[in-house]
N, CA, C and O atoms as CSV, one atom per row, in Angstrom:
chain,resi,resn,atom,element,x,y,z
A,1,MET,N,N,-0.474,43.189,-34.264
A,1,MET,CA,C,0.950,43.075,-34.459
A,1,MET,C,C,1.740,43.828,-33.396
A,1,MET,O,O,2.901,43.507,-33.140
A,2,ASN,N,N,1.128,44.810,-32.789
A,2,ASN,CA,C,1.839,45.569,-31.765
A,2,ASN,C,C,2.120,44.736,-30.519
A,2,ASN,O,O,3.025,45.053,-29.746
A,3,VAL,N,N,1.347,43.674,-30.324
A,3,VAL,CA,C,1.548,42.843,-29.151
A,3,VAL,C,C,2.875,42.082,-29.236
A,3,VAL,O,O,3.439,41.699,-28.211
A,4,LEU,N,N,3.370,41.864,-30.456
A,4,LEU,CA,C,4.652,41.172,-30.624
A,4,LEU,C,C,5.808,41.979,-30.051
A,4,LEU,O,O,6.827,41.412,-29.658
A,5,VAL,N,N,5.658,43.289,-30.000
A,5,VAL,CA,C,6.691,44.148,-29.422
A,5,VAL,C,C,6.882,43.806,-27.948
A,5,VAL,O,O,7.982,43.955,-27.415
A,6,TYR,N,N,5.836,43.357,-27.297
A,6,TYR,CA,C,5.910,42.983,-25.878
A,6,TYR,C,C,6.228,41.503,-25.698
A,6,TYR,O,O,7.000,41.133,-24.814
A,7,LEU,N,N,5.634,40.659,-26.537
A,7,LEU,CA,C,5.767,39.214,-26.335
A,7,LEU,C,C,7.166,38.688,-26.664
A,7,LEU,O,O,7.658,37.792,-25.979
A,8,ILE,N,N,7.798,39.217,-27.675
A,8,ILE,CA,C,9.129,38.718,-28.046
A,8,ILE,C,C,10.157,39.007,-26.955
A,8,ILE,O,O,10.876,38.083,-26.574
A,9,PRO,N,N,10.275,40.227,-26.426
A,9,PRO,CA,C,11.244,40.431,-25.336
A,9,PRO,C,C,10.900,39.647,-24.072
A,9,PRO,O,O,11.797,39.163,-23.383
A,10,ILE,N,N,9.621,39.519,-23.765
A,10,ILE,CA,C,9.228,38.751,-22.575
A,10,ILE,C,C,9.635,37.290,-22.734
A,10,ILE,O,O,10.141,36.678,-21.793
A,11,SER,N,N,9.413,36.730,-23.926
A,11,SER,CA,C,9.789,35.325,-24.135
A,11,SER,C,C,11.306,35.144,-24.101
A,11,SER,O,O,11.793,34.126,-23.608
A,12,LEU,N,N,12.052,36.108,-24.614
A,12,LEU,CA,C,13.508,36.010,-24.557
A,12,LEU,C,C,14.015,36.107,-23.122
A,12,LEU,O,O,14.953,35.404,-22.744
A,13,ILE,N,N,13.405,36.967,-22.331
A,13,ILE,CA,C,13.805,37.107,-20.922
A,13,ILE,C,C,13.487,35.820,-20.150
A,13,ILE,O,O,14.313,35.338,-19.373
A,14,LEU,N,N,12.293,35.270,-20.366
A,14,LEU,CA,C,11.925,34.033,-19.665
A,14,LEU,C,C,12.802,32.862,-20.102
A,14,LEU,O,O,13.180,32.033,-19.274
A,15,GLY,N,N,13.126,32.787,-21.377
A,15,GLY,CA,C,14.026,31.742,-21.853
A,15,GLY,C,C,15.414,31.889,-21.258
A,15,GLY,O,O,16.052,30.898,-20.902
A,16,GLY,N,N,15.888,33.136,-21.148
A,16,GLY,CA,C,17.187,33.379,-20.531
A,16,GLY,C,C,17.196,32.989,-19.066
A,16,GLY,O,O,18.174,32.424,-18.576
A,17,LEU,N,N,16.110,33.287,-18.361
A,17,LEU,CA,C,16.015,32.897,-16.952
A,17,LEU,C,C,16.016,31.376,-16.797
A,17,LEU,O,O,16.631,30.839,-15.875
A,18,ALA,N,N,15.330,30.693,-17.697
A,18,ALA,CA,C,15.318,29.229,-17.646
A,18,ALA,C,C,16.718,28.678,-17.912
A,18,ALA,O,O,17.141,27.716,-17.270
A,19,LEU,N,N,17.428,29.281,-18.848
A,19,LEU,CA,C,18.785,28.840,-19.149
A,19,LEU,C,C,19.725,29.084,-17.974
A,19,LEU,O,O,20.559,28.235,-17.659
A,20,VAL,N,N,19.596,30.231,-17.332
A,20,VAL,CA,C,20.411,30.527,-16.148
A,20,VAL,C,C,20.093,29.533,-15.033
A,20,VAL,O,O,21.002,29.047,-14.361
A,21,GLY,N,N,18.816,29.230,-14.832
A,21,GLY,CA,C,18.428,28.258,-13.813
A,21,GLY,C,C,18.967,26.869,-14.100
A,21,GLY,O,O,19.367,26.155,-13.181
A,22,PHE,N,N,18.982,26.482,-15.354
A,22,PHE,CA,C,19.526,25.181,-15.724
A,22,PHE,C,C,21.018,25.110,-15.447
A,22,PHE,O,O,21.497,24.126,-14.884
A,23,PHE,N,N,21.754,26.137,-15.836
A,23,PHE,CA,C,23.192,26.126,-15.587
A,23,PHE,C,C,23.512,26.220,-14.100
A,23,PHE,O,O,24.518,25.675,-13.647
A,24,TRP,N,N,22.661,26.910,-13.336
A,24,TRP,CA,C,22.852,26.943,-11.884
A,24,TRP,C,C,22.684,25.543,-11.301
A,24,TRP,O,O,23.455,25.131,-10.434
A,25,ALA,N,N,21.674,24.812,-11.778
A,25,ALA,CA,C,21.450,23.459,-11.289
A,25,ALA,C,C,22.619,22.540,-11.655
A,25,ALA,O,O,22.994,21.673,-10.865
A,26,LEU,N,N,23.189,22.723,-12.831
A,26,LEU,CA,C,24.367,21.936,-13.201
A,26,LEU,C,C,25.554,22.267,-12.314
A,26,LEU,O,O,26.290,21.377,-11.888
A,27,LYS,N,N,25.738,23.561,-12.035
A,27,LYS,CA,C,26.889,23.992,-11.241
A,27,LYS,C,C,26.802,23.480,-9.803
A,27,LYS,O,O,27.824,23.136,-9.210
A,28,THR,N,N,25.600,23.427,-9.241
A,28,THR,CA,C,25.433,22.982,-7.864
A,28,THR,C,C,25.207,21.470,-7.767
A,28,THR,O,O,24.816,20.959,-6.717
A,29,ARG,N,N,25.458,20.765,-8.872
A,29,ARG,CA,C,25.425,19.300,-8.923
A,29,ARG,C,C,24.073,18.721,-8.516
A,29,ARG,O,O,24.017,17.738,-7.777
A,30,GLN,N,N,22.992,19.320,-8.991
A,30,GLN,CA,C,21.657,18.843,-8.674
A,30,GLN,C,C,21.318,17.540,-9.391
A,30,GLN,O,O,20.431,16.808,-8.953
A,31,PHE,N,N,22.009,17.245,-10.480
A,31,PHE,CA,C,21.666,16.091,-11.295
A,31,PHE,C,C,22.579,14.901,-11.054
A,31,PHE,O,O,22.459,13.889,-11.745
A,32,ASP,N,N,23.480,14.997,-10.100
A,32,ASP,CA,C,24.391,13.886,-9.807
A,32,ASP,C,C,23.672,12.822,-8.976
A,32,ASP,O,O,22.872,13.135,-8.095
A,33,ASP,N,N,23.975,11.573,-9.277
A,33,ASP,CA,C,23.386,10.454,-8.548
A,33,ASP,C,C,24.472,9.396,-8.318
A,33,ASP,O,O,24.402,8.300,-8.875
A,34,PRO,N,N,25.473,9.725,-7.497
A,34,PRO,CA,C,26.607,8.807,-7.374
A,34,PRO,C,C,26.273,7.499,-6.650
A,34,PRO,O,O,26.905,6.479,-6.923
A,35,ASP,N,N,25.324,7.500,-5.759
A,35,ASP,CA,C,25.031,6.293,-4.977
A,35,ASP,C,C,23.846,5.511,-5.512
A,35,ASP,O,O,23.455,4.509,-4.914
A,36,GLY,N,N,23.271,5.936,-6.609
A,36,GLY,CA,C,22.128,5.210,-7.161
A,36,GLY,C,C,20.894,5.342,-6.295
A,36,GLY,O,O,20.218,4.349,-6.024
A,37,ASP,N,N,20.591,6.548,-5.857
A,37,ASP,CA,C,19.436,6.750,-4.979
A,37,ASP,C,C,18.135,6.287,-5.628
A,37,ASP,O,O,17.237,5.796,-4.943
A,38,SER,N,N,18.035,6.441,-6.928
A,38,SER,CA,C,16.799,6.043,-7.593
A,38,SER,C,C,16.616,4.530,-7.573
A,38,SER,O,O,15.481,4.054,-7.576
A,39,GLN,N,N,17.698,3.769,-7.552
A,39,GLN,CA,C,17.580,2.320,-7.494
A,39,GLN,C,C,17.470,1.814,-6.063
A,39,GLN,O,O,16.829,0.793,-5.814
A,40,ARG,N,N,18.084,2.513,-5.128
A,40,ARG,CA,C,18.073,2.077,-3.739
A,40,ARG,C,C,16.672,2.118,-3.143
A,40,ARG,O,O,16.332,1.290,-2.297
A,41,ILE,N,N,15.860,3.072,-3.577
A,41,ILE,CA,C,14.519,3.180,-3.005
A,41,ILE,C,C,13.620,2.020,-3.454
A,41,ILE,O,O,12.605,1.749,-2.813
A,42,LEU,N,N,13.974,1.342,-4.530
A,42,LEU,CA,C,13.164,0.241,-5.038
A,42,LEU,C,C,13.472,-1.086,-4.370
A,42,LEU,O,O,12.707,-2.036,-4.535
A,43,THR,N,N,14.555,-1.188,-3.630
A,43,THR,CA,C,14.920,-2.460,-3.008
A,43,THR,C,C,14.124,-2.668,-1.719
A,43,THR,O,O,13.573,-1.726,-1.150
A,44,LYS,N,N,14.079,-3.914,-1.279
A,44,LYS,CA,C,13.316,-4.236,-0.071
A,44,LYS,C,C,14.047,-3.853,1.204
A,44,LYS,O,O,13.424,-3.721,2.257
A,45,ASP,N,N,15.350,-3.672,1.124
A,45,ASP,CA,C,16.104,-3.313,2.321
A,45,ASP,C,C,16.292,-1.797,2.427
A,45,ASP,O,O,17.320,-1.327,2.913
A,46,TYR,N,N,15.305,-1.048,1.974
A,46,TYR,CA,C,15.347,0.423,2.028
A,46,TYR,C,C,15.255,0.884,3.473
A,46,TYR,O,O,14.431,0.385,4.239
A,47,ASP,N,N,16.097,1.833,3.844
A,47,ASP,CA,C,16.034,2.408,5.188
A,47,ASP,C,C,15.806,3.909,5.063
A,47,ASP,O,O,16.102,4.505,4.028
A,48,ASP,N,N,15.282,4.511,6.119
A,48,ASP,CA,C,14.986,5.931,6.119
A,48,ASP,C,C,16.212,6.793,6.385
A,48,ASP,O,O,16.160,8.014,6.242
A,49,LYS,N,N,17.304,6.165,6.767
A,49,LYS,CA,C,18.520,6.920,7.080
A,49,LYS,C,C,19.625,6.509,6.095
A,49,LYS,O,O,20.329,5.527,6.328
A,50,PRO,N,N,19.773,7.253,5.007
A,50,PRO,CA,C,20.812,6.874,4.037
A,50,PRO,C,C,22.212,7.044,4.593
A,50,PRO,O,O,22.443,7.814,5.525
A,51,LYS,N,N,23.129,6.316,4.008
A,51,LYS,CA,C,24.534,6.396,4.443
A,51,LYS,C,C,25.105,7.760,4.120
A,51,LYS,O,O,24.770,8.331,3.083
A,52,PRO,N,N,25.966,8.304,4.985
A,52,PRO,CA,C,26.536,9.631,4.725
A,52,PRO,C,C,27.522,9.644,3.605
A,52,PRO,O,O,28.076,10.694,3.282
């Protein structure tokens, strides 16, 4: 049972770090896909130089 004294704070710290990382990714717009990049790569006219 003494191991819980260490595991609970460690898990809370790691969960907090994951939450901070998620909000950082949202703030820096990592999840935006305005040009449909995921669909453009599937087409036959795919080029290696995307439009700016």
